[in-house]
C-alpha positions as CSV (number, residue, x, y, z in Angstrom):
1,X,53.0,67.2,10.2
2,X,53.8,70.0,12.6
3,X,52.4,69.3,16.1
4,X,49.0,70.7,17.1
5,X,46.2,69.4,19.2
6,X,45.0,65.9,18.4
7,X,41.4,67.1,18.7
8,X,39.8,70.5,18.3
9,X,39.8,72.6,21.5
10,X,36.9,71.7,23.7
11,X,36.0,71.3,27.4
12,X,35.5,67.6,27.5
13,X,39.0,66.4,26.4
14,X,42.3,67.8,27.7
15,X,44.7,69.2,25.0
16,X,47.2,66.6,23.8
17,X,49.7,67.3,21.1
18,X,50.3,65.0,18.1
19,X,53.2,62.7,18.7
20,X,55.3,60.0,17.0
21,X,52.7,57.3,17.6
22,X,49.9,59.4,16.0
23,X,51.9,59.6,12.8
24,X,52.8,55.9,13.0
25,X,49.1,55.0,13.3
26,X,48.3,57.1,10.2
27,X,51.1,55.4,8.3
28,X,49.9,52.0,9.4
29,X,46.5,52.8,8.0
30,X,48.1,53.7,4.7
31,X,50.1,50.4,4.6
32,X,46.9,48.4,5.5
33,X,45.5,49.5,2.1
34,X,48.0,47.3,0.4
35,X,46.4,44.2,1.9
36,X,49.7,43.1,3.3
37,X,50.2,45.3,6.4
38,X,51.7,42.3,8.3
39,X,54.7,42.4,5.9
40,X,55.8,45.8,7.1
41,X,57.8,46.4,10.2
42,X,59.1,49.5,12.1
43,X,62.7,49.1,13.4
44,X,64.2,51.6,15.8
45,X,67.1,53.3,14.0
46,X,68.8,56.7,13.8
47,X,68.8,59.1,10.8
48,X,70.8,62.3,10.8
49,X,67.7,64.4,10.0
50,X,65.6,62.8,12.7
51,X,65.5,63.1,16.5
52,X,67.5,60.4,18.2
53,X,65.2,58.0,20.0
54,X,62.2,59.1,18.0
55,X,62.9,57.6,14.6
56,X,62.5,54.3,12.9
57,X,63.2,52.7,9.6
58,X,60.3,51.0,7.7
59,X,61.2,47.6,6.5
60,X,59.5,45.0,4.3
61,X,60.9,41.6,3.6
62,X,64.1,42.6,5.3
63,X,64.7,45.7,3.1
64,X,64.4,49.3,4.2
65,X,61.8,51.2,2.2
66,X,61.5,54.4,4.2
67,X,61.8,56.4,7.5
68,X,59.5,57.8,10.1
69,X,60.2,60.1,13.0
70,X,60.5,63.5,14.6
71,X,62.5,66.2,12.8
72,X,65.9,66.8,14.4
73,X,65.8,69.9,16.8
74,X,68.6,71.6,14.9
75,X,66.7,71.4,11.6
76,X,63.5,72.5,13.4
77,X,65.4,75.6,14.6
78,X,66.9,76.3,11.2
79,X,63.5,76.0,9.5
80,X,62.0,78.3,12.2
81,X,59.1,75.9,12.7
82,X,56.4,76.8,15.3
83,X,56.3,73.3,16.9
84,X,57.7,69.8,16.7
85,X,57.5,68.3,13.2
86,X,56.9,64.6,12.5
87,X,57.4,63.2,9.0
88,X,57.8,60.0,7.1
89,X,59.3,59.0,3.7
90,X,58.3,56.0,1.7
91,X,59.4,54.4,-1.6
92,X,56.0,54.4,-3.2
93,X,56.9,51.6,-5.7
94,X,57.0,49.1,-2.8
95,X,53.4,49.9,-1.9
96,X,52.1,49.1,-5.4
97,X,52.7,45.4,-5.1
98,X,49.5,44.9,-3.1
99,X,47.4,41.9,-2.3
100,X,43.7,41.6,-3.2
101,X,41.5,41.0,-0.2
102,X,39.7,37.7,0.0
103,X,36.3,37.4,1.6
104,X,36.0,35.3,4.7
105,X,32.6,34.6,6.2
106,X,32.0,36.2,9.6
107,X,32.0,33.8,12.5
108,X,28.7,33.4,14.2
109,X,30.4,32.2,17.3
110,X,31.5,34.6,20.1
111,X,35.0,35.9,20.4
112,X,36.9,35.7,23.7
113,X,39.4,38.2,25.0
114,X,42.4,37.3,27.2
115,X,44.6,40.0,28.7
116,X,48.3,39.3,29.6
117,X,51.2,41.5,30.7
118,X,54.6,40.2,29.6
119,X,58.0,41.6,30.6
120,X,60.6,41.8,27.8
121,X,63.9,43.6,27.2
122,X,63.5,47.3,26.5
123,X,65.0,46.8,23.0
124,X,62.3,44.4,21.9
125,X,59.8,46.1,19.7
126,X,56.1,45.5,19.7
127,X,56.2,44.4,16.1
128,X,58.5,41.5,17.1
129,X,56.2,40.5,20.0
130,X,53.1,40.7,17.7
131,X,54.7,38.5,15.1
132,X,55.7,35.9,17.7
133,X,52.2,35.8,19.2
134,X,50.6,35.5,15.8
135,X,52.8,32.6,14.7
136,X,52.2,30.7,18.0
137,X,48.4,31.2,18.1
138,X,47.6,30.6,14.5
139,X,44.3,31.5,12.8
140,X,42.3,31.4,16.1
141,X,43.9,34.8,17.0
142,X,41.8,37.6,15.4
143,X,43.5,40.7,16.9
144,X,46.2,41.9,19.2
145,X,45.7,45.1,21.2
146,X,48.7,46.8,22.9
147,X,47.0,48.8,25.7
148,X,49.8,49.6,28.1
149,X,53.6,49.9,28.2
150,X,55.2,50.3,31.6
151,X,58.7,50.7,33.0
152,X,59.4,51.4,36.6
153,X,58.6,49.8,40.0
154,X,58.6,46.0,40.0
155,X,60.1,45.9,36.5
156,X,63.8,45.2,36.3
157,X,66.1,47.9,34.8
158,X,66.5,47.4,31.1
159,X,63.1,45.6,30.8
160,X,59.5,46.8,30.1
161,X,56.0,45.5,30.6
162,X,53.7,45.2,27.6
163,X,50.0,44.6,28.3
164,X,48.3,42.8,25.5
165,X,44.6,42.1,24.7
166,X,44.2,39.0,22.6
167,X,41.0,38.4,20.7
168,X,40.4,34.7,20.0
169,X,37.6,33.3,17.9
170,X,36.8,30.1,15.9
171,X,34.7,29.9,12.8
172,X,33.3,26.5,13.3
173,X,32.4,26.4,17.0
174,X,32.4,28.2,20.4
175,X,35.8,28.1,22.0
176,X,36.1,25.9,25.1
177,X,38.1,26.9,28.1
178,X,40.6,24.1,27.3
179,X,41.2,25.4,23.8
180,X,41.7,28.9,25.0
181,X,44.2,27.8,27.7
182,X,46.0,25.6,25.2
183,X,46.5,28.6,22.8
184,X,47.6,30.9,25.7
185,X,50.1,28.3,26.8
186,X,51.6,28.1,23.3
187,X,51.8,31.9,23.1
188,X,53.6,32.2,26.4
189,X,55.9,29.4,25.6
190,X,56.9,31.0,22.3
191,X,57.4,34.4,23.9
192,X,59.6,32.8,26.5
193,X,61.6,30.8,24.1
194,X,62.1,33.4,21.4
195,X,62.1,36.7,23.3
196,X,62.9,35.7,26.9
197,X,59.6,37.1,27.9
198,X,58.0,36.4,31.3
199,X,54.5,37.0,32.7
200,X,54.4,40.1,34.9
201,X,53.6,39.4,38.5
């Protein structure tokens, strides 16, 4: 896609151009159709046709199956494009091995949200954090929302802060404060042990 406004021109929303993360979100929606979106990961990597720092390889089961990123400025100039171009490439055969969805009854018990901000090394990708959190929390964790990434004041050089919204829910009962705290402790312990992550002050 060649960059344009994310939304149609209007008075209520400022103009924002399409970026790498818009395309990544579209691609993640495609991968979700396979029923095994958790198997796919995006790993920062450089490709000669893509802009350094805005490219990633798409990996499944440890094997690269594609690329995503912004077209290299030199190629953009040679092709005489009107704006920045974002693109992805996938080996389609790897998407055909899908997983049939299985029905799970909706829980009648309320969900609980807990927000945390953890500081990790700048090189640690969100996919790695997400996998660590999911493994530590187990089935009680329904969703993980990344709602802020921060570097700057009060965060050490070479580190970044990730703000996460964790949605917790049980299928058999309403969660107690003790259960929630126990899960949060496990998550923070795993993040600390595996990724050297610390709660942000």
